Structures are given as C-alpha cells and as structure tokens.
DRENTILUM-857902 format. One record per residue (C-alpha): residue number from 1; residue in three letters; x, y, z. Coordinates in pm, whole numbers, padded with zeros to 5 digits. Layout:
residues N
SEVEX  k  r  c1  c2  c3
SEVEX  NUM  ALA  X  Y  Z
...
***
This chain:
residues 274
SEVEX  k  r  c1  c2  c3
SEVEX  1  UNK  -03426  -01204  -13175
SEVEX  2  UNK  -03758  -01308  -13018
SEVEX  3  UNK  -04031  -01052  -12959
SEVEX  4  UNK  -04185  -01007  -12615
SEVEX  5  UNK  -04537  -01150  -12560
SEVEX  6  UNK  -04829  -00908  -12572
SEVEX  7  UNK  -04964  -00745  -12258
SEVEX  8  UNK  -05290  -00881  -12112
SEVEX  9  UNK  -05592  -00775  -12312
SEVEX  10  UNK  -05838  -00854  -12590
SEVEX  11  UNK  -05686  -00932  -12931
SEVEX  12  UNK  -05834  -01037  -13269
SEVEX  13  UNK  -05900  -01410  -13293
SEVEX  14  UNK  -05683  -01556  -13571
SEVEX  15  UNK  -05955  -01807  -13657
SEVEX  16  UNK  -06243  -01558  -13678
SEVEX  17  UNK  -06181  -01183  -13725
SEVEX  18  UNK  -06533  -01113  -13599
SEVEX  19  UNK  -06422  -01223  -13252
SEVEX  20  UNK  -06159  -01120  -13000
SEVEX  21  UNK  -05983  -01357  -12760
SEVEX  22  UNK  -05843  -01275  -12414
SEVEX  23  UNK  -05466  -01306  -12348
SEVEX  24  UNK  -05399  -01323  -11971
SEVEX  25  UNK  -05025  -01259  -11999
SEVEX  26  UNK  -04930  -01626  -12022
SEVEX  27  UNK  -05187  -01807  -12236
SEVEX  28  UNK  -05490  -01752  -12457
SEVEX  29  UNK  -05813  -01818  -12268
SEVEX  30  UNK  -06116  -01993  -12414
SEVEX  31  UNK  -06354  -01700  -12377
SEVEX  32  UNK  -06424  -01480  -12680
SEVEX  33  UNK  -06641  -01175  -12744
SEVEX  34  UNK  -06764  -00989  -13054
SEVEX  35  UNK  -06531  -00729  -13199
SEVEX  36  UNK  -06780  -00455  -13109
SEVEX  37  UNK  -06977  -00432  -12788
SEVEX  38  UNK  -07243  -00203  -12646
SEVEX  39  UNK  -07081  00006  -12369
SEVEX  40  UNK  -07162  -00133  -12024
SEVEX  41  UNK  -07336  00109  -11790
SEVEX  42  UNK  -07154  00343  -11552
SEVEX  43  UNK  -07293  00501  -11236
SEVEX  44  UNK  -07334  00848  -11385
SEVEX  45  UNK  -07674  01021  -11362
SEVEX  46  UNK  -07856  01306  -11544
SEVEX  47  UNK  -07823  01531  -11239
SEVEX  48  UNK  -07448  01552  -11300
SEVEX  49  UNK  -07490  01807  -11583
SEVEX  50  UNK  -07219  01694  -11824
SEVEX  51  UNK  -07040  01989  -11992
SEVEX  52  UNK  -06772  01786  -12171
SEVEX  53  UNK  -06678  01905  -12519
SEVEX  54  UNK  -06682  01666  -12815
SEVEX  55  UNK  -06385  01443  -12893
SEVEX  56  UNK  -06111  01646  -13065
SEVEX  57  UNK  -05790  01458  -13162
SEVEX  58  UNK  -05610  01785  -13240
SEVEX  59  UNK  -05674  01912  -12889
SEVEX  60  UNK  -05541  01587  -12741
SEVEX  61  UNK  -05229  01605  -12959
SEVEX  62  UNK  -05166  01960  -12836
SEVEX  63  UNK  -05213  01839  -12479
SEVEX  64  UNK  -04948  01571  -12533
SEVEX  65  UNK  -04710  01825  -12683
SEVEX  66  UNK  -04738  02052  -12379
SEVEX  67  UNK  -04687  01766  -12133
SEVEX  68  UNK  -04403  01588  -12310
SEVEX  69  UNK  -04242  01899  -12463
SEVEX  70  UNK  -04221  01727  -12798
SEVEX  71  UNK  -04075  01400  -12673
SEVEX  72  UNK  -04375  01195  -12785
SEVEX  73  UNK  -04368  00816  -12762
SEVEX  74  UNK  -04027  00651  -12729
SEVEX  75  UNK  -04148  00338  -12912
SEVEX  76  UNK  -04424  00240  -13149
SEVEX  77  UNK  -04754  00170  -12978
SEVEX  78  UNK  -04965  -00143  -13013
SEVEX  79  UNK  -05299  00033  -12992
SEVEX  80  UNK  -05398  -00091  -12644
SEVEX  81  UNK  -05388  00045  -12290
SEVEX  82  UNK  -05089  -00181  -12219
SEVEX  83  UNK  -04883  -00120  -12532
SEVEX  84  UNK  -04895  00257  -12596
SEVEX  85  UNK  -04599  00476  -12485
SEVEX  86  UNK  -04831  00770  -12410
SEVEX  87  UNK  -05173  00755  -12243
SEVEX  88  UNK  -05387  01068  -12230
SEVEX  89  UNK  -05628  01051  -11936
SEVEX  90  UNK  -05904  01313  -11948
SEVEX  91  UNK  -06173  01326  -11683
SEVEX  92  UNK  -06528  01386  -11800
SEVEX  93  UNK  -06629  01737  -11691
SEVEX  94  UNK  -06951  01755  -11485
SEVEX  95  UNK  -07095  02042  -11283
SEVEX  96  UNK  -07217  01788  -11025
SEVEX  97  UNK  -07028  01461  -11001
SEVEX  98  UNK  -07183  01138  -10871
SEVEX  99  UNK  -06940  00896  -11037
SEVEX  100  UNK  -06600  00966  -11188
SEVEX  101  UNK  -06540  00891  -11555
SEVEX  102  UNK  -06221  00921  -11762
SEVEX  103  UNK  -06151  00880  -12131
SEVEX  104  UNK  -05811  00734  -12223
SEVEX  105  UNK  -05649  00814  -12560
SEVEX  106  UNK  -05319  00757  -12738
SEVEX  107  UNK  -05087  01043  -12829
SEVEX  108  UNK  -05264  01088  -13165
SEVEX  109  UNK  -05608  01127  -13010
SEVEX  110  UNK  -05738  00776  -13080
SEVEX  111  UNK  -05957  00638  -12803
SEVEX  112  UNK  -05800  00343  -12619
SEVEX  113  UNK  -06060  00298  -12345
SEVEX  114  UNK  -06173  00458  -12025
SEVEX  115  UNK  -06214  00438  -11650
SEVEX  116  UNK  -06552  00441  -11479
SEVEX  117  UNK  -06653  00436  -11116
SEVEX  118  UNK  -06903  00160  -11038
SEVEX  119  UNK  -07097  00040  -10735
SEVEX  120  UNK  -07228  00383  -10639
SEVEX  121  UNK  -07560  00315  -10465
SEVEX  122  UNK  -07825  00584  -10422
SEVEX  123  UNK  -07711  00628  -10062
SEVEX  124  UNK  -07347  00671  -10166
SEVEX  125  UNK  -07447  00928  -10426
SEVEX  126  UNK  -07647  01121  -10168
SEVEX  127  UNK  -07351  01116  -09927
SEVEX  128  UNK  -07123  01242  -10200
SEVEX  129  UNK  -07363  01518  -10299
SEVEX  130  UNK  -07444  01644  -09949
SEVEX  131  UNK  -07135  01571  -09737
SEVEX  132  UNK  -06760  01514  -09743
SEVEX  133  UNK  -06783  01162  -09595
SEVEX  134  UNK  -06763  01000  -09938
SEVEX  135  UNK  -06385  00994  -09899
SEVEX  136  UNK  -06412  00734  -09621
SEVEX  137  UNK  -06625  00486  -09819
SEVEX  138  UNK  -06525  00199  -10047
SEVEX  139  UNK  -06472  00301  -10412
SEVEX  140  UNK  -06459  00072  -10715
SEVEX  141  UNK  -06328  00147  -11062
SEVEX  142  UNK  -06322  -00048  -11387
SEVEX  143  UNK  -06054  00009  -11652
SEVEX  144  UNK  -06210  -00069  -11990
SEVEX  145  UNK  -06056  -00107  -12336
SEVEX  146  UNK  -06173  00052  -12661
SEVEX  147  UNK  -06436  -00222  -12704
SEVEX  148  UNK  -06578  -00146  -12358
SEVEX  149  UNK  -06449  -00472  -12208
SEVEX  150  UNK  -06317  -00452  -11853
SEVEX  151  UNK  -05944  -00532  -11841
SEVEX  152  UNK  -05863  -00426  -11484
SEVEX  153  UNK  -06059  -00362  -11165
SEVEX  154  UNK  -05935  -00133  -10888
SEVEX  155  UNK  -06101  -00125  -10546
SEVEX  156  UNK  -06015  00114  -10266
SEVEX  157  UNK  -06161  -00028  -09942
SEVEX  158  UNK  -06303  00207  -09681
SEVEX  159  UNK  -06023  00402  -09511
SEVEX  160  UNK  -05946  00650  -09235
SEVEX  161  UNK  -05595  00784  -09292
SEVEX  162  UNK  -05403  00573  -09545
SEVEX  163  UNK  -05550  00435  -09866
SEVEX  164  UNK  -05503  00086  -10007
SEVEX  165  UNK  -05606  -00028  -10356
SEVEX  166  UNK  -05672  -00384  -10467
SEVEX  167  UNK  -05587  -00444  -10835
SEVEX  168  UNK  -05737  -00745  -11012
SEVEX  169  UNK  -05798  -00868  -11363
SEVEX  170  UNK  -06147  -00855  -11513
SEVEX  171  UNK  -06231  -01197  -11365
SEVEX  172  UNK  -06113  -01066  -11024
SEVEX  173  UNK  -05794  -01271  -11023
SEVEX  174  UNK  -05562  -01075  -10788
SEVEX  175  UNK  -05267  -00887  -10938
SEVEX  176  UNK  -05141  -00679  -10645
SEVEX  177  UNK  -05199  -00388  -10409
SEVEX  178  UNK  -05119  -00017  -10421
SEVEX  179  UNK  -05046  00086  -10064
SEVEX  180  UNK  -05018  00443  -09932
SEVEX  181  UNK  -04687  00480  -09746
SEVEX  182  UNK  -04720  00824  -09585
SEVEX  183  UNK  -04979  01080  -09477
SEVEX  184  UNK  -04779  01405  -09469
SEVEX  185  UNK  -04551  01554  -09731
SEVEX  186  UNK  -04521  01433  -10089
SEVEX  187  UNK  -04757  01138  -10116
SEVEX  188  UNK  -04611  00793  -10194
SEVEX  189  UNK  -04774  00463  -10286
SEVEX  190  UNK  -04597  00129  -10308
SEVEX  191  UNK  -04680  -00154  -10551
SEVEX  192  UNK  -04698  -00486  -10367
SEVEX  193  UNK  -04733  -00818  -10553
SEVEX  194  UNK  -04731  -01149  -10365
SEVEX  195  UNK  -04592  -00970  -10060
SEVEX  196  UNK  -04296  -00813  -10240
SEVEX  197  UNK  -04237  -00460  -10362
SEVEX  198  UNK  -04229  -00415  -10740
SEVEX  199  UNK  -04221  -00035  -10746
SEVEX  200  UNK  -04435  00262  -10657
SEVEX  201  UNK  -04580  00600  -10752
SEVEX  202  UNK  -04432  00919  -10602
SEVEX  203  UNK  -04582  01268  -10606
SEVEX  204  UNK  -04327  01531  -10709
SEVEX  205  UNK  -04491  01813  -10516
SEVEX  206  UNK  -04712  01863  -10211
SEVEX  207  UNK  -05031  01909  -10415
SEVEX  208  UNK  -04978  01571  -10591
SEVEX  209  UNK  -05012  01713  -10942
SEVEX  210  UNK  -04727  01526  -11112
SEVEX  211  UNK  -04600  01178  -11036
SEVEX  212  UNK  -04292  00965  -11099
SEVEX  213  UNK  -04358  00591  -11126
SEVEX  214  UNK  -04058  00370  -11042
SEVEX  215  UNK  -03971  00003  -11036
SEVEX  216  UNK  -03833  -00186  -10734
SEVEX  217  UNK  -03479  -00057  -10804
SEVEX  218  UNK  -03591  00306  -10795
SEVEX  219  UNK  -03555  00353  -11171
SEVEX  220  UNK  -03826  00568  -11330
SEVEX  221  UNK  -04047  00366  -11567
SEVEX  222  UNK  -04330  00616  -11622
SEVEX  223  UNK  -04435  00974  -11556
SEVEX  224  UNK  -04776  01131  -11494
SEVEX  225  UNK  -04810  01503  -11578
SEVEX  226  UNK  -05119  01712  -11507
SEVEX  227  UNK  -05228  01933  -11797
SEVEX  228  UNK  -05456  02235  -11835
SEVEX  229  UNK  -05811  02134  -11922
SEVEX  230  UNK  -05937  02474  -12030
SEVEX  231  UNK  -06116  02759  -11854
SEVEX  232  UNK  -06462  02600  -11825
SEVEX  233  UNK  -06325  02275  -11690
SEVEX  234  UNK  -06099  02448  -11438
SEVEX  235  UNK  -06347  02714  -11327
SEVEX  236  UNK  -06664  02509  -11289
SEVEX  237  UNK  -06562  02146  -11228
SEVEX  238  UNK  -06307  01939  -11038
SEVEX  239  UNK  -06217  01736  -11349
SEVEX  240  UNK  -05849  01692  -11431
SEVEX  241  UNK  -05646  01595  -11738
SEVEX  242  UNK  -05324  01393  -11731
SEVEX  243  UNK  -05063  01260  -11971
SEVEX  244  UNK  -04889  00933  -11881
SEVEX  245  UNK  -04551  00861  -12044
SEVEX  246  UNK  -04425  00500  -12046
SEVEX  247  UNK  -04094  00518  -12239
SEVEX  248  UNK  -04045  00142  -12281
SEVEX  249  UNK  -04264  -00171  -12267
SEVEX  250  UNK  -04297  -00311  -11915
SEVEX  251  UNK  -04335  -00674  -11803
SEVEX  252  UNK  -04638  -00785  -11609
SEVEX  253  UNK  -04736  -00754  -11326
SEVEX  254  UNK  -04554  -00416  -11322
SEVEX  255  UNK  -04730  -00310  -11644
SEVEX  256  UNK  -05076  -00373  -11495
SEVEX  257  UNK  -04983  -00196  -11171
SEVEX  258  UNK  -04853  00107  -11361
SEVEX  259  UNK  -05167  00134  -11575
SEVEX  260  UNK  -05396  00084  -11275
SEVEX  261  UNK  -05212  00345  -11068
SEVEX  262  UNK  -05181  00603  -11346
SEVEX  263  UNK  -05549  00579  -11441
SEVEX  264  UNK  -05710  00573  -11096
SEVEX  265  UNK  -05478  00712  -10827
SEVEX  266  UNK  -05567  01079  -10886
SEVEX  267  UNK  -05939  01011  -10853
SEVEX  268  UNK  -05888  00852  -10513
SEVEX  269  UNK  -05644  01121  -10399
SEVEX  270  UNK  -05889  01394  -10494
SEVEX  271  UNK  -06169  01219  -10305
SEVEX  272  UNK  -05943  01211  -10001
SEVEX  273  UNK  -05911  01592  -10010
SEVEX  274  UNK  -06264  01694  -10118
***
C-alpha cells in the first residue's frame, strides 16, 4: 500500500539537515531556508497592551479536551499545520487591537505556527482605533509555520455586504476563493477552486461560534469549536479561542482551503460585526 504525499509545506532537506525544502503538493522546489528563522514582523504595536499569558501546554490540552470531549485526534499527526488532526487556534489577547494575531498549536500544546494580519498602514490603524469603518477595508493575513515561514496568504478585498477571500500559496500562486453565500441567518462560505465548488464552511448558529466544514458532497471533513479563553480574555478583550478537528487527512486543494478558512474566517467575521 502506497502512502499519500505530504501536504504543502517546509520539510527537512534529505541532503542537509540544516536546511528545509519546500514541497508545493506536487514536487520539491529548488528554494531552501535554514531550519531556524527569525520571526518576520507583524503589524502589532506597543499601544495594543498585550495581556496574553505565557505558553502553557497543559492549558491547551485541557482546551482540546473540552472541545472534543475526549475524542482527540483520529489519526497520528505529522507535526505541521497540514498534517495534524487537531489545530488549536488561540488569538493573542490585547486590550487595544491594531492587528490580529493567532497562535496555532497541536492537541498536545506544541506550537505549529500562527496567523498574523499584515499590511496595516498607520491610516488603517487609526481608522480601526477610532471608527467602525475598518470592516469595509481590505485585510491581509499570513499563515506561518513553526519556523515562521509563510505557507498561505489570505486576502479579503474591500467589501460592502458579502465577503470574499483570496487564498494563495506563499509565492502568491492562486489556490482558490472563499466566498460568502448569504447575509442573513447562519453564515455560509463556499470554497471555489478553478470555478468549481470543492466545499464550504457553515456556521451552526446565528452568532457564528461553531462551524462545520464540508466537502463538495456535503460530507463533514472538519469542525471548528469556540472555547472559553478565561475571564480576563473574555471580559477585557475581543480575542477568541478555537479548536479545529480534521478527522482524516485531506487532499489539496481542499486541505489548504480548510486550513485557510479555519484559521482566518473568524477574524474577518468579527471585523464585519465590530
């Protein structure tokens, strides 16, 4: 029995363990990078007043237990954003927020990467701080792996009523679009790749707290469950915590669309209602 190819991402170079090589889903590319990198900058600022607690694997494990009710991962994880059966997505808690930031962990509390909002100019930050018009502007996010390398980019162009998200690889090669399908009721987004539907993400209640992610046949392939972040986080910030369950490995481009949607859709939804 042949094993399935790895999901797109950085992997150790067989010829030199000090380097990692990029797998694009079909072939190994020529570009390499050191095994460890200095984190690239985000658009956060000192005025945001970060109140996030230190990294605590035990707390993350408890969070997974509450969300999955003991189910845990249905298969062994590969240690990357695209190969783990459970992704824990915890937003960085800030009293004032100029740019959204999320940490992403596996079910054992190991850091897998993060999501950062980029492209926030001084004018955009002022608009966000002083008005509610930020929701109508273009927003850009980068999904980064544990070595701080960008693996996906998600852009939500300026909107009025319905949102649309452009999902690309790190080199901005298009993958697909996440398209809002309704305005009222339980929110729905479709995944569109090369003009065809490959699935979507569906809110299970009016407040869009929990989501079901389905393939083009309507079969559920992942779930997103909101979890309690603690009193300080809930009382003084708008930061949210989520657990994403992906019971079985998914083929690309569905895998990339699921990861992009699960890690960024709540940020955009919350901006639409702020």
